[in-house]
N, C-alpha and C positions, 0 to 999 in steps of 0.2 A: 515424375509422380509427384505431386506436393506435398512436402510433408510438416507443412504448417500445421500449429495446433489452432484448433477452431475455437473461436470466442463465443460464449455465448452471456448475453444479459442475465439480469440481478433474475429480471422477470422468470425468462424462460427455466434459470436453474430452480424458481417454486415451482413454475407449474410441471416442472417436471418428477419434483419431490413429491409433489400433491399426488399426482398420478400413479406416482409407484406406492405412496399409501394409501391411497384408498381403491387403485384398480390391481395390483399384486399382492401373492405370499410367498413369501420365504420358504422353500420346501428344502432341507438337508437330510444327506444320508452319510453315514460313514459305511462307505465299500473299500472292499481290497482294491489297491492301485491297479492292476491290471484293467480294472472297469475304467478310473479314469482316461486310460491310455486307450481303450475301444472307443470311450466317447469323445475322444478328440479326435480320433480316426474316419468315425463316420461322417463327425461334424464338418472335417476338411474336405472329404470326399463329396458332400453333398452342396458344401461354401455356404453354410448356415453356422448357426449359432449352436453352442452346447443345448442350450435353455431350447431350441426351437426344436432340436433333435429329441431330447424327452419329451416334449410337449405333443409331437408326432405320434412317438410310439405310445404313449400314452390316449392318444385319442385311439389310434388303431387296437389295442387293448381294448378298451373300455367298450368299443362298438362289437368287437367278438364276443365277449363277455354277456352284455347288457342288451344292445339292440333286440335279439330275436325275443327277447320275454315277454 
């Protein structure tokens, strides 16, 4: 496995920063520690990021709450 660190150009870094600023919002929540453990386990099992797990769960919950209105 390649353990070299990736090198990004200054333009790539600016583009990434611009994307984050324009397209994302940071959401924070103070939860009991066991929730962080549960979130990590779900993400590991699914092979995705914790952010993706949260997005999927929000989408499922939103659909069940609002799609039948």
